[in-house]
N, C-alpha and C positions, 0 to 999 in steps of 0.2 A: 563539417562533412558527415553526413548520416552514415551509420554502419549499414553495410549491405545486408548483413544477416547475423545470426548468433556467432558463427565461426569467425567473422570479421571482428566482433567484440572480443572474443577469446584471444585472437591474434594480438589485439591491442593490449590486453591484460598481460600477455606473455612479454611483449616488448617493454612494458613499464615495470616489469619485475613483480607483477601482482598475481601471477599464476604459478602453481606448482603442478607439474605433470608427474603422475605416479604410474610406473610400469609394474610394480609389485602386485601379484594377484590378490584381489579382495572380493568379498561377498556382498551382494546387494541385500542380503538378509542381516540386518542390524549393524554389520561392520562399518559400512560407509557412514551411517548415522553417527556411530561412536567417534570415528575419525573426524568427521566434519564438525561435530559438536565441540570437540577439544580444540580444533583449529580456530573456530569462531571465537570461543571464549579466550583464546590466547592472542586474538587480534591478527591471525595469520592470513595467508593468501587464499585466493580462489583455487579450487582443486579440479584437476581433470584426471579421472581414473581411467586408464587405458586397457586394463586387464580385469574386467569384472565378470565373475562367474565363468571364467574361461572363454568368454565370447569376444567379439571384435567391435562391439558398440561401446564407445567411451561414455562415461557419466560425468557431466559437468555440474559442480555444486559450489556454493559459497560465492557465486559470481557477483552478488550485490552486498556481500557481508562486510562492508566498511564504508565510512563516509566518502573516502576517496573513490572507491569503486562505484558507489552509487552516483557520484557526480560524473565519473567517466561514462557510465551507462547513459546518462541524460545529456552528456556533453556540455554541461554548464552547472553553475552553482544553483541549487534548487530555489534559493531566495530570489535570484535574478529571473529564473523561469517564472516564478509566481508574479513578480512585478510586470513582466512582459504580458502574461496572460490577463492580469487584471486590467492592463492598459487597453487590451483588445476589447474587453467587456465594456469599458467606460471610456471610449475615445473622446478626445477633445475636439470641439468644433473648429474646422479650419476657418481662418479669418481673412486670409489674402490669397493671391494667385499661387505663390510658392507653397503655402500651406496646403492648398487644394491639390497641387501636384504630389506633395508628400503623401497625402491621404490616398491618392490613386495608387501610389506605389505600395502602401500598406494593404489596400484592398486586393491588389494583385497577389501579394504574399499570402493573404488569407485564402484566395481561390486556389493557390498552389498546394494547400495542405490536404485537400480532399482526396480520399483514396481513389485509385484508378484500377480498372480491370485489365488484365493482360491475357494473352493467348496461353492456353494450357501447355502448349509445346515449349513455352519459354519458362515455365515455372519449375524451379528446382525441386519443390515438394512432390512433383509428379514423376520423378525419375524411376520409381518403382511403384507399381500398383498391385496391391494384394487383394484379389477378389475373394479369397478365402482368408479373412482376417484372423490373426493369431497374436494376441498380446504377449504370449509367453516368449516370443522372440526378442523382447525388449527387456533391458535390465531394470525393471520397475522395483522401487525400493520397498522393503519391509522395514519400516522405520523404528518402531519401539516394540518391546516384548509383548505387551498386551494389546497391540493393534489387532483389528479383526482380519487383517490380511495385508496384501500389498496395496499401495496407494500411489496414484499419479498425482504429484503434488504441485506441479507448475503448469497446469493446463489452461489454455485460452479457449473458453467455451463460447461458441457463437450460436446465437438464436436470432430469430426475427419475430417481431410482433405479428401474430397471425392475421391481424386486422389491418394494420397500417403498413406493415413491411419494414418498419424501423429496426435497424440492426442493434444488437447489444453483444458486447464481449465482456465476460466476467471470469474470475478465477475461482472455480469451485472444484474441490478435490474429487477424485474418482476412485472409489473402492473397487478393486479388481475382483470380480467373482469367478470368472473363468476366461477362456480365450476370447470370447465375443461379447461379454457383458460386464458392466460396472455399475456401481451406484452413482447417482447424480446428486451431490450434496448441495442442493438449492435451499439456502435459507429463505424463508417465506417473505423476508423484507427485500430480497434482491430482485433485480429486473428479470433475470432468467426465469425465476419462479413465477413472476408476474405473467410472462409470456406463456409459460406452461399452463397456468391456471386459466388464462383466457382461452387457450386452445381447448382445454378440457370443457369449458363452458360452451364453446362453439361446436362441440361434438366431434372434434378432431381426435382420432384414435392414435395415430402415429405422428408425433410432433418432431419435426426434423431438428437435428443438432449436429454441429461439427466441432471438433476439438483440435486445435493446433498445439503442437508441443515444440517449443524452440523456435523463436523468431528473433528479430533484432531487439535490443534491450528496451527501446522506447515503446514498442508494441507490447512486450511483456509487462512493463510497468503500467501502461495504460489500462490493462485488464484489471489492475488492482485499485485504480484511482476512483475516489468517491465523486464521480461526475453526476451532474443532473441527469435525470432519466432520459431526457430528449437529446442528449449529446452523444454522438457516435464516438466510441472509444478510438476508432481508427482515424477519425478526424483529429482527435486530441493527439494521437501518436504522430500524425503528420505535422502538427504544430511543434511537438517536441523535437522531431528530427529535422524540421525545416524542409521536408520533402514528402510527397505523397507515399502512402503505403500501397504497394502493388498487391492487388487481390486477384484470386483466381477461383473459378467455379469448381465446386466439388463434382465428383463422379456420380454419386448416387442420391444426393439430396440437393435441394434448391437453395444452397448457401454458398457464400464466398469466404475464403480463408487467405491469410497472408501467403503469397507465393514463395516467400523465402523460408517457410517453416521447415523444420527438420522432419517432423512426423505429423500426419493428419489422420484423425479418426473420424469417420463419417457414420451417421446412423440416425436413430430416432429414439424417443422416449415414449413408451406406452402411457397414455394419460390415465389409465385405470389400473396401472400396475405399480405396486410399492413393495419394498423389501427392506429388511434390516440392513442398515449401513453403519459401520463402526464396530467397536470403539476405535478411537484414533487419538494418539498422543498429540495434543493440540497446542496452539500458541499461548494458551493460558498457563501452560505448565502442568496441566492436568489432562487426563484422558477425557475427551468428549464421549458421552455414553451412546450406545447404539440407539437408533431411532429409525422410523420408516421414512424412506426417501424413494423418489422415482428410479427406475432402472433404465440405463442407457444400453441399447442394442447396437452393436457395431456391424455395419453392412460392408464396409470397405476401409482399408488402410492404405494410404499412400505415403511415401517417404523418399528422402534422398538416397542415393546409391550407398553412401557410407554415412549414415546418420549419427549425430551426437545426441545423447539423451540428457536433457537438462532436468535437474531436480532441486528441491529445497527441502529442508527439514525445519520443523517448528517444535517448540518445547519451552523449558524454563528460560527466560530471557537472561542475557542478550542472545538473540538468534538472528538469522539473516533477515527475517521479516521486520525486525526492529529498525534496521537501516532504511528499508523501503518505506516504513511508516514515518520515520523522521523526515524523509524527503517529501512525503505527502503533507506533513505538518507545515513545512516551509512553503511549498508550492501553493497550498490552498489558504494560507493565512491571509494573503491579500484579497482573496475572494470574500472571506469573512469580513474584512475591513470595509469592503464596498457596501455591505449591509449594516455593519456596526462599526462606524469610523472611530468610536471611542476606544476600541481595542488597540492597545499598544503592542502587545506580544502574547504568545501562547506557547505552552509546552505540554505535549502529551508524553509524559515520562515513560521511558522504556519499561520500567518496573511495573507500570500500570497497564501493560499490554494494550494500550491505546484506546480502550473503552472504559477503563476503571477510573482514570483521573484526567482532568484537564486543569492546568494552572494558567490563569489568564490575568494579565495586567491591563488596567484601563485608566484613561484620563477621566477621573471622576469629576462630574460637574454639578450634580444635584442630589438631594436626599433620595436614597433608595436606588441609586444608579446601578450598583452592583447586582441587586436582585433583578433589575430589569434585564441586564445582560445575561444572567443565568437563565431566565425564562426564554429569552430570544434564542440563545444557543441550543436549548433543548428542542427548538422548533426548526432547526436548520439541518437538513440532510442527515448524514450519519452521526451528527452530534446528538441525535435523539437517543443513542445507545450509551452516552457518557454517564456513568453511574455517580461520579462525584465531580462537581465543578466548583473550583475555589477561585474567587476573584480577589486580586490584590491591587494596590495603588501602582501608578505608573513607574515609580522609582524602584520597584521590586524586580530583581532578576529572576524570572520564573524558571530559568534553566538551572539555577543553583539550588539543589534540593535542601542544602543546609539553610539557606536564607528563606526558602519557602516554609520550612517547618518552623523556623524562628518567628517569622511574621504571623503564620497561622496560629501558633500557640499564644502569642502576645496580643493579637488584635481581635480575638474572637471571644465573645460571650455566647456560649452555645445556645441558650434559650432565645436570645435576641437575634443572633446572626445566622442561624441554621434554618433552612427551609427544606421541606420534603415534597416530592411529587411522585406520581405513579404514571406508568406508561410503558411503551415498548422497551425491551432490553435486548441486548445481544443474545442471539440464539445459543451461544456457548457459555452464557452465564449460568453456572450450576447452582448459584445461591438463591435465585428467585424462586418463590414458592410455586409459581406456575411457569411453564415454558413460554418464552418470548414476552412475558409481562411481569413487571416488578417495580420496585421503588428506586428513587434517585435522591441524592442529597446535594443541595447547593449551599455554599458557605461564603458569606461576605467577610473577607479578611482585610477590608480596607480600614483606614482610620475613620472613627465615627465623629460626626459633626453634631453641634447643638441642634441643628434643624432635623436631625434624626433621633432626637430625644436624649442625646448624651450631654448632660449638664456639667459634668466634671471637666477639668482641664486634661487634654490629651498630651502626654509627655513627649518632648522632642527626642529624636534619636541621639545617641551619644556620638559626637564627632569632635575631633581635635581641632584646635585653632589652626587656620590655614597658614599663618605665618610660621608657627612652630613646625608644622609639617614640612614646609619649604626648607627651613633651616636644617632640620634633621636629615632631610634628603641630601643636602649639600655636604654634611659632615659624615654621612654614613660609612663611606669607604675608609675613613680615618679611624673608625671605631673597631674595625676588624671583626664585624659581626656578619653573619650570613644574610644575604639579600632576601627580602620578602618575596614570596612567590606571587607572581602576577596572575590574576584570574584571566584565563584565556577564553577565547570564543568557545562555547560549549561543544562545537564540532569543528573539524578541519576538513572541509570538502576536498581540498587538494587540487583546486582548479583556480 
């Protein structure tokens, strides 16, 4: 059953004991960040601050900051979601009458995930219309001491291709300059920036933008998902929630937003206006430095009568975005496998902030197979930003950092097994000599074969005789020794 909206999800978190409501007065200036950061790193609950800056607008944070809450948000195990999505991409051909009927049912389900427009009078986000917009009325966070100002950190930014009309929804932070303007942090690799640049080339001076703050969790997650450019995030959200996203037209721009949003900012970006945005304490654990970005002018704000302001904070991992990223890893792994079926598993470790490391295990079948996979991954979607890709044999648990380091150290001759490439890098990578462009490293950490030029014998792993293992298992309790800790699943989604 799909969540109706953000508050329906919060209600579910409270029922499951995953939410802590805080009535004690706190400040949106640094204090909420410090509290939320401590709670995240202690594995604590989602937080709902009900007395922020002496106002009556609650701040919700840490909503997705655990594997269990992430699975609750998506209403399923992300691994299962990925399998369902991959099956839709690669459906089996029906062979008989019953199979054809089943396919018709599946097609009907697909048609039911497309967003639908509703009447403005029925949209909760239209309960209050501020024709004189004022961002100062909302408890927008000042996250870290050296930030350039307050930032809206969980915005759903809607644009349309000015030529085709195709919709995009991305999550790009907004640096608040004053009551009516913010920065628009469009990385130039993102679709929102692509729409902006196309508008600029077409001579459009005021490019329409709408920003929804607070929707149901499937919609929020979809804004972060690394979807192909031609896939509407609201269709993907419909797939996740098993129900269409209800959209409503804006008041002052020709765009639609989720009707269940808590707050909506409408306006435009001047295509010839840029301003310093930042610095900002970012997910890399460092401040991203100030740079020129477009300016978002707000022409109207609509919101619920008693809105909830959702936010997130980023910084040194683990943070809330790590759990969102881990869900993305599992959901999109089956998509990678449709293109590279030799992939067995993949881990984007939290410590690598998702673009610094990818550990990949493969079913190696021919000489140079690992290097082929490295090159292929660098050519796929947002994997182009991955700075280090390390390939292992299929028997390696890529989620066990200890095993990864052990295999990497023992299986690699640096001169032979390391390759370098150059190309696009993440906009937040502060190590590259040029913005957006730098080097990457691929490592073949698989066992080497004679057909790869390795003439020596490759030593076998040390393993105990199976019969001895069985016998010791049988007598273990009689020895009075502590039981061996079992290696558990790297995450517990809690569903």
